[in-house]
C-alpha positions in Angstrom: 41.0 11.0 97.3 39.1 9.8 94.2 35.8 10.9 95.7 37.1 14.4 96.5 38.6 14.7 93.0 35.3 13.6 91.3 33.3 16.0 93.5 35.6 18.9 92.5 35.3 17.9 88.8 31.5 17.8 89.1 31.5 21.2 90.7 33.7 22.6 87.8 31.3 21.1 85.3 28.3 22.6 87.2 30.1 26.0 87.2 30.4 25.8 83.4 26.8 24.9 82.9 26.0 27.9 85.0 28.2 30.1 82.9 26.6 28.6 79.8 23.2 29.7 81.1 24.4 33.1 81.9 26.1 33.7 78.5 23.5 32.0 76.3 20.2 32.8 77.9 20.7 35.6 80.6 23.4 37.7 79.0 21.1 40.8 78.5 18.9 40.0 81.5 19.5 41.5 85.0 21.3 38.4 86.2 23.7 38.4 83.3 24.2 42.2 83.5 25.2 41.9 87.1 27.4 38.8 86.6 29.4 40.5 83.9 29.1 44.1 85.0 27.8 45.5 81.7 25.2 47.9 80.5 22.1 46.7 78.7 23.2 48.3 75.5 26.6 46.6 75.6 25.0 43.3 76.3 22.5 43.6 73.5 25.4 44.5 71.1 27.4 41.5 72.2 24.7 38.9 72.7 25.6 36.7 69.8 29.2 36.6 70.8 28.3 35.8 74.4 26.1 32.9 73.2 29.0 31.5 71.3 31.2 31.7 74.4 28.4 30.0 76.4 28.4 27.1 73.9 32.1 26.6 74.5 31.6 26.6 78.2 29.0 23.9 77.6 31.5 21.8 75.8 33.9 22.1 78.7 31.1 20.9 81.1 30.2 18.1 78.7 33.8 16.9 78.6 34.1 16.9 82.3 30.8 14.9 82.7 32.1 12.5 80.1 35.2 11.9 82.0 33.2 11.4 85.2 30.9 9.0 83.5 33.8 6.7 82.6 34.9 6.2 86.2 38.6 5.3 86.6 38.9 5.1 82.8 38.0 8.8 82.4 41.1 10.2 84.2 42.8 11.3 81.0 39.6 13.0 79.8 39.2 14.8 83.1 42.8 15.9 83.0 42.4 17.2 79.4 39.2 19.2 80.1 40.5 20.6 83.4 43.6 21.8 81.5 41.3 23.4 78.9 39.4 25.1 81.7 42.6 26.2 83.4 44.0 27.7 80.1 40.7 29.4 79.4 40.7 30.8 82.9 44.3 32.1 82.7 43.6 33.7 79.3 40.4 35.2 80.5 42.1 36.6 83.6 44.9 38.1 81.4 42.6 39.6 78.8 39.1 40.2 80.3 38.9 40.2 84.1 41.3 39.2 86.8 38.2 37.8 88.6 38.2 34.9 86.1 41.4 33.7 87.7 39.6 33.0 90.9 36.3 31.9 89.5 37.6 29.6 86.8 41.4 29.0 86.8 42.1 28.4 90.5 39.2 25.9 91.0 40.3 24.1 87.8 43.9 23.9 89.1 42.8 22.6 92.5 40.6 19.9 90.8 43.4 19.0 88.5 45.8 18.4 91.4 43.2 16.2 93.1 42.6 14.2 89.9 46.3 13.7 89.4 46.8 12.6 93.0 43.8 10.2 93.0 
């Protein structure tokens, strides 16, 4: 169970690194425009804000990796950062796009259940 939990946490961390790259570096590029369904003009206008969001996603990923690096002693850290991801996903789904619920919140909830059961 612990191995599955850690794999899920690692996948959530990788997802947030990917989101960091999209928001910080590819926001106004074709990949970013497709991922977030925006026009080039809208992306250019919001590029600084997106980079800030990307940085926060990086902090979430870093926290999850930190928890993983501590082994069994990192459970509380993994729980904390998975809860942060879950709350961010729920808020994003409520305010920005329902898709965020399935991309961010549901995977975080699943990983959280496995971490708590491990």
